[in-house]
N, C-alpha and C positions, 0 to 999 in steps of 0.2 A: 839479268840486270833489273833492279827494282824500278818501279814506276815512280817518277818524280812529278812535282807540281810546280807551276810557274805563274807568276803575275807579270804581265807585260803592260807597261804604261805608255799610252798613246792618247793624243787628243781625239775627240769623238769623230771628227771627219775622217781621220786616218783609220780609226777602228772600224768604221762602217765599210771603208774600202777593203779592209782585210776580211771582214765577214763575207761581203759580197764575192770576193775573189777566192775564198776558201784557203787563206794562208795567214801566217803570222810573221811579223818581222820585228826586230828590236828597233828602237829609235835610230834614225840615220842609216838604217839598213845594215847595221854592224853584224859581222859574223859571230862575234863573241857571245851575243845573247842567244842565238839560235843553235849554235854548234853543240851546246850541252844537252839540248832536247833530244829525246829518243821516241821511237814509235810507242804509242799508248800513253805518253806523258800527258798530264792535264795542263791546260792553259786557260787562264782567266785574263780578260782585258779590263784594265782600270783606266778611266778617263778623268783626269783632273779638270780638264777644260773642254769646251766645245771645239775650239780651234786654237792653235798656237800662233803667236805667243800671248795674245791679249784677249782671247775669247772669254765668254762668260764661264764662271766656275760651274762644273758639273759634279765632280767628286763622286762618281758612280762606277760600279762594276757593270759592264754592259753586255758581256758575253762570256761563255765558257765552252770549251771543246777539248778535243784530243788530237794529238799529233798522229798523222797518217804515214809519213814517209821515213825512210831510213837515214837520209842525208839531207843537209841543207842544199839549196840550189840558188843560183843567181838569176834574178829576173831582169828583164830589160835588155837593152843592147848598148848603144853608145851612151855616154854620159853616166847617169846614176844607174847602178846595177845592184840593188839591195839584196842581201841574203835573206832567204825565206824558208819556211817549213809549211808543208800542206797540213791543214787542220780541218777536221769535221766539226763545225760549230753547231751548237744547239739550235734547233728550229724554234722560231718564235720566242726568242729570249726578250726580256724587258730590262731596262736599266734599273739598278738597285742602288740607292744611296748608301754610301759607306758609313755615315754617321750612326744609324741604328744598329749596325753590325760591330762597331768598334769594341764594345765590351765583350763580345763573343770571340773575337779573332786573336790568335796568338800573335799575329803581326802587329796589332795595335794596342792590345791590352797592356796597361801599365807602362805605356811608352808615349810620353807627351810629344816626342819628336819623331814619330814613326814615319812621317812624310819624307824625312831626310834619306831614309833607306830606299826611297823610290827614285832618287835622282839618276841612278845609272840607267833606268828605263826598264829593268827587269830584275826579278829576284826569285829565289826559290821559296815556295810556300810549304807549309805543313799540309798533309792530306786533309786534316780537319778543316783548315782554313779554305782549301779548295772546295771541299764539299759544302761549306757554308756559302761560298760565292756561287757555286753551281745551283744550289737550292734557291738562293736569293734572286737569280735572274730567270729561273724557270717560271713560265706562266702557270698560274693556278688552273686546276681542272675546272671546266665549266660546271655550273649547277645542272642537274638533270632538267631537261625541257619538260613541258607539259605532256608532250608525246611520250617521252621516256618514262615519266611517272605513271602515265596511263598504262603503258606496257608492263611496268613492274606490278601494278595492281591487278591487271588482267591475268598475268601468269602466276599469281599467287606468291611471288617472291617477297612481297611486303608482309605476308602473314606466316612467317617462319614459325614452326612449332617449337615451343620451349623444350629444352631437354628434360628428361625425367618423366615423360608422359603426363604432363600437366595441362593437356589440351582442354579438358572440361572445366578448368578453373575459371572463376569469375575474374576478368581482367582488373576489377577494382581491388581484388585481394593481393595481386602481385605487382609491386611497384616496378618490376622490370619487364612486364608484359609489353609486347610490341603493339602500338596503336597508331593507326594512320587516319 
């Protein structure tokens, strides 16, 4: 079965609980949203607000991950027992505003009313859209530290030899010569 990709809509406070608990659930704990998910499916969390119903607008994708289990399960005991799926969420994700991504996404491009499609609380995404969301929430790699740069210089990695045996050339002659 092919891998599918999902966008789940939750307020930020509930999204945080899902990430901390390692699960995803559709709004109101409905089975309908999670029963279509399969192992290895991608899931992105979109948060229109900080809290429902009247929290501050957030309008951000806050996390991305992959489904781990074969079947949905019920959480809790008496009272509310929402349907959930286990998810391996990305480590150290950061919220990414949706506005800068709108022209890139199949979901939002040329659709003035794209928010209407989010009302159900989940929808299937294209692989491309999921990858854009996943990349947007990924923390950037840190710049090399002074220690790291010192090690690079000491080991000679910073002085790679240009191809073609041009080692004896004057760096001023070659605009592509490596200089540190």
